[in-house]
DSSP file (Angstrom, degrees, kcal/mol; ACC not computed):
  #  RESIDUE AA STRUCTURE BP1 BP2  ACC     N-H-->O    O-->H-N    N-H-->O    O-->H-N    TCO  KAPPA ALPHA  PHI   PSI    X-CA   Y-CA   Z-CA
    1    1 A M              0   0    0      0, 0.0     2,-0.2     0, 0.0     6,-0.0   0.000 360.0 360.0 360.0 131.2   -6.6   -2.6  -31.5
    2    2 A E    >   -     0   0    0      1,-0.1     3,-1.5     4,-0.1     2,-0.1  -0.558 360.0-104.3 -77.2 140.2   -4.8   -0.3  -33.8
    3    3 A T  T 3  S+     0   0    0      1,-0.2    -1,-0.1    -2,-0.2     3,-0.1  -0.391 102.1  16.2 -62.4 136.7   -1.1    0.2  -33.1
    4    4 A G  T 3  S+     0   0    0      1,-0.2     2,-0.4    -2,-0.1    -1,-0.2   0.422 102.9 104.6  86.1  -3.1   -0.2    3.5  -31.4
    5    5 A K  S <  S-     0   0    0     -3,-1.5     2,-0.3     2,-0.0    -1,-0.2  -0.901  70.9-120.1-116.4 143.1   -3.8    4.4  -30.4
    6    6 A H        -     0   0    0     -2,-0.4     7,-0.2     7,-0.1     3,-0.1  -0.594  19.8-152.8 -76.8 132.4   -5.3    4.1  -26.9
    7    7 A S  B >>> -A   12   0A   0      5,-1.5     5,-1.1    -2,-0.3     4,-1.0  -0.896   9.0-169.9-110.7 107.1   -8.2    1.8  -26.6
    8    8 A P  T 345S+     0   0    0      0, 0.0    -1,-0.1     0, 0.0     5,-0.0   0.702  80.1  73.8 -66.5 -18.2  -10.5    3.0  -23.8
    9    9 A K  T 345S+     0   0    0      1,-0.2    -3,-0.0    -3,-0.1    -2,-0.0   0.919 115.3  16.8 -60.4 -46.2  -12.4   -0.3  -24.1
   10   10 A N  T <45S-     0   0    0     -3,-0.7    -1,-0.2     2,-0.2     3,-0.1   0.351  98.9-125.9-111.4   4.5   -9.7   -2.4  -22.5
   11   11 A N  T  <5 +     0   0    0     -4,-1.0    17,-2.2     1,-0.2     2,-0.4   0.866  61.4 140.0  56.0  41.2   -7.7    0.4  -20.8
   12   12 A I  E   < -AB   7  27A   0     -5,-1.1    -5,-1.5    15,-0.2    -1,-0.2  -0.954  39.2-156.5-118.1 131.9   -4.5   -0.7  -22.5
   13   13 A V  E     - B   0  26A   0     13,-2.5    13,-2.0    -2,-0.4    -7,-0.1  -0.950  23.9-121.5-108.0 125.5   -1.9    1.8  -23.8
   14   14 A P  E     - B   0  25A   0      0, 0.0     2,-0.4     0, 0.0    11,-0.2  -0.311  26.1-161.8 -64.1 146.2    0.5    0.5  -26.6
   15   15 A F  E     - B   0  24A   0      9,-1.5     9,-2.8     2,-0.0     2,-0.5  -0.995   3.8-157.0-135.7 123.7    4.2    0.8  -25.7
   16   16 A S  E     - B   0  23A   0     -2,-0.4     2,-1.0     7,-0.2     3,-0.2  -0.905  17.0-133.2-105.0 131.0    6.9    0.6  -28.4
   17   17 A N  S >  S-     0   0    0      5,-0.9     3,-1.8    -2,-0.5     5,-0.2  -0.741  78.3 -35.6 -88.3 102.8   10.4   -0.5  -27.2
   18   18 A N  T 3  S-     0   0    0     -2,-1.0    -1,-0.2     1,-0.3     3,-0.1   0.806 114.2 -59.3  57.3  35.5   13.0    2.0  -28.8
   19   19 A G  T 3  S+     0   0    0      1,-0.2    -1,-0.3    -3,-0.2    -2,-0.1   0.487  95.5 147.6  78.9   3.1   11.0    2.4  -32.0
   20   20 A E    <   -     0   0    0     -3,-1.8    -1,-0.2     1,-0.1    -3,-0.2  -0.297  60.7-113.5 -69.9 161.9   11.1   -1.3  -32.8
   21   21 A S  S    S+     0   0    0     -3,-0.1     2,-0.3    -5,-0.1    -1,-0.1   0.707  90.8  94.3 -70.8 -19.8    8.2   -2.8  -34.7
   22   22 A E        -     0   0    0     -5,-0.2    -5,-0.9     1,-0.0     2,-0.5  -0.583  62.8-158.3 -75.2 131.6    7.1   -5.0  -31.8
   23   23 A V  E     -B   16   0A   0     -2,-0.3     2,-0.5    -7,-0.2    -7,-0.2  -0.955   4.8-163.8-113.8 127.4    4.5   -3.3  -29.6
   24   24 A V  E     -B   15   0A   0     -9,-2.8    -9,-1.5    -2,-0.5     2,-0.5  -0.917  17.2-132.4-109.9 132.0    3.9   -4.4  -26.0
   25   25 A S  E     -B   14   0A   0     -2,-0.5   -13,-0.0   -11,-0.2    -2,-0.0  -0.747  21.7-172.2 -90.0 130.3    0.7   -3.4  -24.2
   26   26 A L  E     -B   13   0A   0    -13,-2.0   -13,-2.5    -2,-0.5     2,-0.1  -0.889  32.6-101.1-113.9 146.1    1.0   -1.9  -20.8
   27   27 A P  E     -B   12   0A   0      0, 0.0     2,-0.8     0, 0.0   -15,-0.2  -0.391  31.8-123.0 -64.9 144.8   -2.0   -1.2  -18.5
   28   28 A N        +     0   0    0    -17,-2.2   -22,-0.0     1,-0.1     0, 0.0  -0.822  31.9 178.8 -87.9 109.4   -3.0    2.5  -18.4
   29   29 A I        +     0   0    0     -2,-0.8     2,-0.4     2,-0.1    -1,-0.1   0.471  45.8 103.8 -93.3  -2.6   -2.9    3.3  -14.7
   30   30 A V        -     0   0    0      1,-0.0     2,-0.3     0, 0.0    -2,-0.1  -0.668  54.8-164.1 -86.0 132.3   -3.8    6.9  -15.0
   31   31 A V        -     0   0    0     -2,-0.4    -2,-0.1     1,-0.1    -1,-0.0  -0.796  23.7 -98.5-114.0 155.1   -7.5    7.5  -13.9
   32   32 A S     >  -     0   0    0     -2,-0.3     4,-2.3     1,-0.1     5,-0.1  -0.142  32.4-110.3 -64.8 164.5   -9.7   10.6  -14.5
   33   33 A T  H  > S+     0   0    0      2,-0.2     4,-2.2     1,-0.2     5,-0.2   0.902 121.1  51.2 -64.5 -39.0  -10.2   13.3  -12.0
   34   34 A N  H  > S+     0   0    0      2,-0.2     4,-2.4     1,-0.2    -1,-0.2   0.908 109.8  49.3 -63.4 -41.0  -13.8   12.1  -11.5
   35   35 A E  H  > S+     0   0    0      2,-0.2     4,-2.5     1,-0.2    -1,-0.2   0.904 110.8  50.3 -63.9 -41.8  -12.6    8.5  -11.0
   36   36 A S  H  X S+     0   0    0     -4,-2.3     4,-2.2     2,-0.2    -2,-0.2   0.935 111.1  48.8 -64.7 -43.5  -10.0    9.7   -8.4
   37   37 A R  H  X S+     0   0    0     -4,-2.2     4,-2.8     1,-0.2    -2,-0.2   0.909 111.2  50.8 -60.1 -45.7  -12.7   11.7   -6.5
   38   38 A R  H  X S+     0   0    0     -4,-2.4     4,-2.2     1,-0.2    -1,-0.2   0.916 110.2  48.8 -58.4 -44.7  -15.1    8.7   -6.6
   39   39 A R  H  X S+     0   0    0     -4,-2.5     4,-2.2     2,-0.2    -2,-0.2   0.905 112.2  47.9 -65.8 -41.4  -12.4    6.4   -5.2
   40   40 A I  H  X S+     0   0    0     -4,-2.2     4,-2.8     1,-0.2     5,-0.2   0.915 111.6  50.9 -68.8 -41.6  -11.5    8.8   -2.4
   41   41 A E  H  X S+     0   0    0     -4,-2.8     4,-2.2     2,-0.2    -2,-0.2   0.893 109.7  50.1 -58.3 -40.7  -15.2    9.2   -1.5
   42   42 A E  H  X S+     0   0    0     -4,-2.2     4,-2.2     2,-0.2    -2,-0.2   0.911 111.9  48.1 -61.9 -44.6  -15.6    5.4   -1.4
   43   43 A L  H  X S+     0   0    0     -4,-2.2     4,-2.8     2,-0.2    -2,-0.2   0.927 111.6  49.6 -65.1 -45.0  -12.6    5.2    1.0
   44   44 A Q  H  X S+     0   0    0     -4,-2.8     4,-2.3     1,-0.2    -1,-0.2   0.885 111.2  49.6 -60.8 -40.5  -13.9    8.0    3.2
   45   45 A T  H  X S+     0   0    0     -4,-2.2     4,-2.5    -5,-0.2    -1,-0.2   0.875 110.7  50.6 -63.1 -41.1  -17.3    6.3    3.3
   46   46 A F  H  X>S+     0   0    0     -4,-2.2     4,-2.7     2,-0.2     5,-1.1   0.922 110.6  48.1 -64.9 -47.0  -15.5    3.0    4.3
   47   47 A V  H  X5S+     0   0    0     -4,-2.8     4,-0.6     3,-0.2    -2,-0.2   0.925 115.5  45.4 -61.7 -41.9  -13.6    4.7    7.1
   48   48 A E  H  <5S+     0   0    0     -4,-2.3    -2,-0.2    -5,-0.2    -1,-0.2   0.902 122.5  34.9 -65.4 -42.9  -16.7    6.4    8.4
   49   49 A D  H  <5S+     0   0    0     -4,-2.5    -2,-0.2    -5,-0.2    -3,-0.2   0.791 133.8  17.4 -90.3 -27.8  -19.0    3.3    8.3
   50   50 A V  H  <5S+     0   0    0     -4,-2.7     2,-0.2    -5,-0.2    -3,-0.2   0.768  98.6  86.0-119.0 -33.3  -16.6    0.5    9.1
   51   51 A M     << -     0   0    0     -5,-1.1     2,-0.6    -4,-0.6    21,-0.0  -0.521  64.5-142.1 -76.7 140.2  -13.4    1.7   10.7
   52   52 A V    >>> -     0   0    0     -2,-0.2     4,-3.3    -3,-0.0     3,-2.0  -0.889  13.9-125.9-109.0 119.2  -13.4    2.1   14.5
   53   53 A K  B 345S+c   57   0B   0     -2,-0.6     5,-0.2     1,-0.3     0, 0.0  -0.401  99.4  19.7 -59.9 132.3  -11.6    5.0   16.2
   54   54 A G  T 345S+     0   0    0      3,-3.8    -1,-0.3    -2,-0.1     4,-0.1   0.182 129.8  50.7  90.4 -17.3   -9.2    3.7   18.8
   55   55 A V  T <45S+     0   0    0     -3,-2.0    17,-0.4     2,-0.3    -2,-0.2   0.742 123.7  18.9-111.6 -52.3   -9.2    0.2   17.3
   56   56 A D  T  <5S+     0   0    0     -4,-3.3    13,-2.3     1,-0.3    16,-0.3   0.689 136.9   2.7 -95.5 -24.6   -8.5    0.7   13.6
   57   57 A Y  E   <S+cD  53  68B   0     -5,-1.0    -3,-3.8    11,-0.3     2,-0.3  -0.972  76.2 118.6-155.2 156.5   -6.9    4.2   13.7
   58   58 A G  E     - D   0  67B   0      9,-2.0     9,-2.9    -2,-0.3     2,-0.2  -0.957  57.9 -45.8 164.1-174.4   -6.1    6.7   16.4
   59   59 A L        -     0   0    0     -2,-0.3     2,-0.4     7,-0.2     5,-0.1  -0.570  43.5-154.9 -81.5 140.4   -3.5    8.8   18.2
   60   60 A V    >   -     0   0    0      5,-0.5     3,-2.2    -2,-0.2     5,-0.1  -0.939  36.0 -92.7-111.7 136.3   -0.2    7.1   19.3
   61   61 A D  T 3  S+     0   0    0     -2,-0.4     3,-0.1     1,-0.2    -1,-0.0  -0.214 112.2  23.2 -47.4 130.1    1.6    8.5   22.2
   62   62 A G  T 3  S+     0   0    0      1,-0.2     2,-0.4    69,-0.0    -1,-0.2   0.363 106.7  90.5  91.1  -4.3    4.3   11.0   21.1
   63   63 A F    <   -     0   0    0     -3,-2.2    -1,-0.2     1,-0.1    -3,-0.2  -0.957  58.6-155.8-126.2 148.0    2.6   11.8   17.7
   64   64 A S  S    S+     0   0    0     -2,-0.4    -1,-0.1    -3,-0.1    -5,-0.1   0.635  73.7  70.3 -91.4 -17.4    0.1   14.6   17.0
   65   65 A K  S    S-     0   0    0     -5,-0.1    -5,-0.5     1,-0.1    -7,-0.1  -0.733  91.1 -98.5-108.6 151.7   -1.6   13.0   13.9
   66   66 A P        -     0   0    0      0, 0.0     2,-0.4     0, 0.0    -7,-0.2  -0.354  39.9-148.8 -65.7 148.4   -3.9    9.9   13.8
   67   67 A T  E     -D   58   0B   0     -9,-2.9    -9,-2.0    -4,-0.1     2,-0.5  -0.936  16.7-116.2-121.7 138.6   -2.1    6.7   12.8
   68   68 A L  E     -D   57   0B   0     -2,-0.4   -11,-0.3   -11,-0.2     2,-0.2  -0.655  37.5-150.7 -70.2 122.6   -3.4    3.7   11.0
   69   69 A L     >  -     0   0    0    -13,-2.3     4,-2.5    -2,-0.5     3,-0.4  -0.494  27.0 -97.8 -95.8 166.5   -3.3    0.8   13.4
   70   70 A K  H  > S+     0   0    0      1,-0.2     4,-2.6     2,-0.2     5,-0.2   0.876 120.5  51.8 -53.4 -47.6   -2.8   -2.9   12.5
   71   71 A P  H  > S+     0   0    0      0, 0.0     4,-2.0     0, 0.0    -1,-0.2   0.894 113.0  47.1 -61.1 -36.4   -6.5   -3.9   12.7
   72   72 A G  H  > S+     0   0    0     -3,-0.4     4,-2.5   -17,-0.4    -2,-0.2   0.908 110.2  50.9 -68.9 -40.0   -7.4   -1.1   10.3
   73   73 A A  H  X S+     0   0    0     -4,-2.5     4,-2.4     1,-0.2    -1,-0.2   0.904 110.2  51.1 -62.3 -39.7   -4.6   -1.9    8.0
   74   74 A E  H  X S+     0   0    0     -4,-2.6     4,-2.3    -5,-0.2    -1,-0.2   0.892 108.8  50.7 -64.6 -39.2   -5.8   -5.5    7.9
   75   75 A K  H  X S+     0   0    0     -4,-2.0     4,-2.6     2,-0.2    -2,-0.2   0.923 110.6  49.5 -62.2 -44.2   -9.4   -4.4    7.1
   76   76 A L  H  X S+     0   0    0     -4,-2.5     4,-2.1     2,-0.2    -2,-0.2   0.900 109.9  51.0 -64.2 -39.9   -8.1   -2.2    4.2
   77   77 A C  H  X>S+     0   0    0     -4,-2.4     5,-3.0     1,-0.2     4,-0.8   0.931 111.9  48.3 -60.4 -45.2   -6.0   -5.1    2.8
   78   78 A D  H ><5S+     0   0    0     -4,-2.3     3,-0.7     3,-0.2    -2,-0.2   0.926 112.7  46.2 -61.6 -46.2   -9.1   -7.3    2.9
   79   79 A V  H 3<5S+     0   0    0     -4,-2.6    -1,-0.2     1,-0.2    -2,-0.2   0.837 116.3  45.2 -70.2 -31.2  -11.4   -4.8    1.3
   80   80 A F  H 3<5S-     0   0    0     -4,-2.1    -1,-0.2    -5,-0.2    -2,-0.2   0.473 116.9-111.5 -91.2  -2.4   -8.8   -4.0   -1.5
   81   81 A G  T <<5 +     0   0    0     -4,-0.8    30,-2.8    -3,-0.7    31,-0.4   0.860  66.2 141.0  83.9  33.9   -8.0   -7.7   -2.1
   82   82 A F  E   < -E  110   0C   0     -5,-3.0     2,-0.3    28,-0.2    -1,-0.2  -0.888  38.8-156.1-111.6 141.1   -4.4   -7.9   -0.8
   83   83 A S  E     -E  109   0C   0     26,-3.0    26,-3.2    -2,-0.4     2,-0.3  -0.832  23.8-144.3-101.1 156.0   -2.6  -10.5    1.2
   84   84 A K  E     -E  108   0C   0     -2,-0.3     2,-0.4    24,-0.2    24,-0.2  -0.912  15.4-165.3-127.5 148.7    0.3   -9.3    3.2
   85   85 A V  E     -E  107   0C   0     22,-2.2    22,-2.3    -2,-0.3     2,-0.4  -0.981   7.4-162.2-132.5 119.1    3.7  -10.7    4.1
   86   86 A A  E     -E  106   0C   0     -2,-0.4     2,-0.4    20,-0.2    20,-0.2  -0.887   9.3-176.3-102.9 132.5    5.9   -9.2    6.9
   87   87 A E  E     -E  105   0C   0     18,-2.4    18,-3.1    -2,-0.4     2,-0.6  -0.991  24.5-134.7-134.5 121.9    9.6  -10.0    6.9
   88   88 A V  E     -E  104   0C   0     -2,-0.4    16,-0.3    16,-0.2     3,-0.1  -0.682  24.7-179.3 -76.0 116.1   11.9   -8.9    9.6
   89   89 A I  E     +     0   0C   0     14,-2.9     2,-0.4    -2,-0.6    15,-0.2   0.846  67.7  11.9 -86.9 -39.1   15.1   -7.6    7.7
   90   90 A N  E     -E  103   0C   0     13,-1.5    13,-2.3     2,-0.0     2,-0.4  -0.999  66.6-175.8-144.6 140.0   17.2   -6.6   10.6
   91   91 A R  E     -E  102   0C   0     -2,-0.4     2,-0.4    11,-0.2    11,-0.2  -0.999   7.6-177.3-139.7 130.3   16.8   -7.2   14.4
   92   92 A I  E     +E  101   0C   0      9,-2.6     9,-2.3    -2,-0.4     2,-0.5  -0.990   9.1 172.5-126.9 123.5   18.8   -6.0   17.3
   93   93 A E  E     +E  100   0C   0     -2,-0.4     2,-0.8     7,-0.2     7,-0.2  -0.894   6.8 169.9-131.5 100.8   17.8   -7.3   20.7
   94   94 A Q  E >>> +E   99   0C   0      5,-3.2     5,-1.7    -2,-0.5     4,-1.4  -0.761   5.5 177.7-112.1  87.0   20.0   -6.5   23.6
   95   95 A W  T 345S+     0   0    0     -2,-0.8    -1,-0.2     1,-0.2     5,-0.1   0.824  75.1  58.3 -58.0 -37.0   17.9   -7.5   26.6
   96   96 A E  T 345S+     0   0    0      1,-0.2    -1,-0.2    -3,-0.1    -2,-0.1   0.895 118.7  28.6 -67.1 -39.0   20.6   -6.7   29.2
   97   97 A T  T <45S-     0   0    0     -3,-0.5    -1,-0.2     2,-0.1    -2,-0.2   0.476 107.2-118.8-101.0  -6.5   20.8   -2.9   28.1
   98   98 A G  T  <5 +     0   0    0     -4,-1.4     2,-0.6     1,-0.2    -3,-0.2   0.788  62.8 145.2  73.6  26.9   17.2   -2.6   26.9
   99   99 A I  E   < +E   94   0C   0     -5,-1.7    -5,-3.2    26,-0.0     2,-0.4  -0.885  17.8 167.1-104.4 121.8   18.2   -1.7   23.3
  100  100 A F  E     +E   93   0C   0     -2,-0.6    26,-3.0    -7,-0.2     2,-0.3  -0.982   6.7 172.3-131.8 142.5   15.9   -3.0   20.6
  101  101 A A  E     -EF  92 125C   0     -9,-2.3    -9,-2.6    -2,-0.4     2,-0.4  -0.975   5.4-174.8-150.4 139.0   15.7   -2.1   16.9
  102  102 A Y  E     -EF  91 124C   0     22,-2.5    22,-1.9    -2,-0.3     2,-0.4  -0.986  13.0-168.1-136.4 143.3   13.8   -3.6   14.1
  103  103 A E  E     -EF  90 123C   0    -13,-2.3   -14,-2.9    -2,-0.4   -13,-1.5  -0.991  19.8-173.7-130.0 123.3   13.6   -3.1   10.4
  104  104 A V  E     -EF  88 122C   0     18,-3.2    18,-2.3    -2,-0.4     2,-0.5  -0.947  17.9-150.0-125.1 140.5   10.6   -4.8    8.6
  105  105 A K  E     -EF  87 121C   0    -18,-3.1   -18,-2.4    -2,-0.4     2,-0.5  -0.909  13.9-163.4-103.1 125.9    9.7   -5.2    5.0
  106  106 A M  E     -EF  86 120C   0     14,-2.9    14,-2.3    -2,-0.5     2,-0.4  -0.945   4.1-166.3-111.8 130.9    5.9   -5.4    4.3
  107  107 A T  E     -EF  85 119C   0    -22,-2.3   -22,-2.2    -2,-0.5     2,-0.5  -0.973   7.8-154.1-121.2 129.9    4.8   -6.8    0.9
  108  108 A L  E     -EF  84 118C   0     10,-3.1     9,-3.2    -2,-0.4    10,-1.3  -0.905  14.5-168.5-104.6 127.8    1.2   -6.4   -0.4
  109  109 A I  E     -EF  83 116C   0    -26,-3.2   -26,-3.0    -2,-0.5     7,-0.2  -0.961  24.3-117.8-120.6 131.9    0.3   -9.1   -2.9
  110  110 A R  E  >  -E   82   0C   0      5,-3.0     4,-1.9    -2,-0.4   -28,-0.2  -0.462  15.1-152.4 -66.8 130.4   -2.8   -9.0   -5.1
  111  111 A K  T  4 S+     0   0    0    -30,-2.8    -1,-0.2    -2,-0.2   -29,-0.1   0.831  90.6  59.5 -72.8 -30.5   -5.1  -11.9   -4.3
  112  112 A D  T  4 S+     0   0    0    -31,-0.4    -1,-0.2     1,-0.2   -30,-0.1   0.795 128.6   4.3 -73.8 -26.2   -6.6  -12.0   -7.8
  113  113 A N  T  4 S-     0   0    0     -3,-0.2    -2,-0.2     2,-0.2    -1,-0.2   0.412  91.6-118.0-139.4   1.9   -3.3  -12.6   -9.7
  114  114 A G     <  +     0   0    0     -4,-1.9     2,-0.1     1,-0.2    -3,-0.1   0.535  63.7 142.3  79.2   4.2   -0.5  -13.1   -7.1
  115  115 A L        -     0   0    0      1,-0.1    -5,-3.0    -6,-0.1     2,-0.5  -0.501  59.3-107.4 -83.1 150.3    1.5  -10.1   -8.3
  116  116 A V  E     -F  109   0C   0     -7,-0.2    -7,-0.3     1,-0.2     3,-0.1  -0.626  34.1-178.9 -74.8 125.8    3.3   -7.8   -5.8
  117  117 A E  E     -     0   0C   0     -9,-3.2     2,-0.3    -2,-0.5    -1,-0.2   0.862  62.3 -13.9 -92.3 -41.4    1.4   -4.5   -5.6
  118  118 A S  E     -F  108   0C   0    -10,-1.3   -10,-3.1     2,-0.0    -1,-0.4  -0.994  50.0-157.6-160.6 151.2    3.7   -2.8   -3.2
  119  119 A E  E     -F  107   0C   0     -2,-0.3     2,-0.3   -12,-0.2   -12,-0.2  -0.976  15.4-179.8-130.5 149.9    6.6   -3.1   -0.8
  120  120 A G  E     -F  106   0C   0    -14,-2.3   -14,-2.9    -2,-0.3     2,-0.4  -0.996  17.7-140.4-146.0 150.5    7.6   -0.8    2.1
  121  121 A L  E     +F  105   0C   0     -2,-0.3     2,-0.3   -16,-0.2   -16,-0.2  -0.901  20.1 179.1-108.0 140.3   10.2   -0.7    4.8
  122  122 A G  E     -F  104   0C   0    -18,-2.3   -18,-3.2    -2,-0.4     2,-0.3  -0.982   0.8-179.2-136.8 151.0    9.7    0.4    8.4
  123  123 A S  E     +F  103   0C   0     -2,-0.3     2,-0.3   -20,-0.2   -20,-0.2  -0.988   7.2 167.5-148.0 156.9   11.9    0.7   11.3
  124  124 A C  E     -F  102   0C   0    -22,-1.9   -22,-2.5    -2,-0.3     2,-0.3  -0.974   9.5-165.6-159.1 161.7   11.9    1.6   14.9
  125  125 A N  E >   -F  101   0C   0     -2,-0.3     3,-1.6   -24,-0.2   -24,-0.3  -0.989  36.5-109.6-151.7 160.0   14.1    1.4   17.9
  126  126 A S  T 3  S+     0   0    0    -26,-3.0   -25,-0.1    -2,-0.3     5,-0.0   0.546 110.8  66.8 -73.1  -5.3   13.9    1.7   21.7
  127  127 A K  T 3  S+     0   0    0    -27,-0.3    -1,-0.3     3,-0.0     2,-0.1   0.496  73.0 113.6 -90.0  -5.3   16.0    4.9   21.6
  128  128 A E  S X  S-     0   0    0     -3,-1.6     3,-1.8     1,-0.1    -4,-0.0  -0.397  77.3-123.3 -62.4 140.7   13.3    6.9   19.8
  129  129 A S  T 3  S+     0   0    0      1,-0.3    -1,-0.1     2,-0.2    -3,-0.0   0.781 108.2  65.1 -63.7 -27.4   11.9    9.6   21.9
  130  130 A S  T 3         0   0    0      1,-0.3    -1,-0.3   -68,-0.1   -67,-0.1   0.650 360.0 360.0 -69.4 -13.0    8.3    8.2   21.5
  131  131 A F    <         0   0    0     -3,-1.8    -1,-0.3    -6,-0.2    -2,-0.2   0.399 360.0 360.0-100.5 360.0    9.4    5.1   23.4
């Protein structure tokens, strides 16, 4: 591969650190519009053919939009090749007064190479109007 040129063959874009002579190759994560459409269509087909309304996704009391439920999230992780790790970051459990609050970090790890693909934080508490 020539320095400074994109090689579509291996989808790697050269990266130069502050103009130094050493070139490090980073993956090109940008996809074409056609590829994006194809992926969205595949996902929509998967949802229509495999996901079950009321089991994998559906309405949750207090919310007007459909929500991805745990079984559906697990199916998506399996089909996209992710393992998942849930970690409770903060927990308040006051049983006497009925006050509960949780903050959870979810990490998605690629099964093919063990790298962290994404992390997210979520929280809820018993004082929210939906509860």
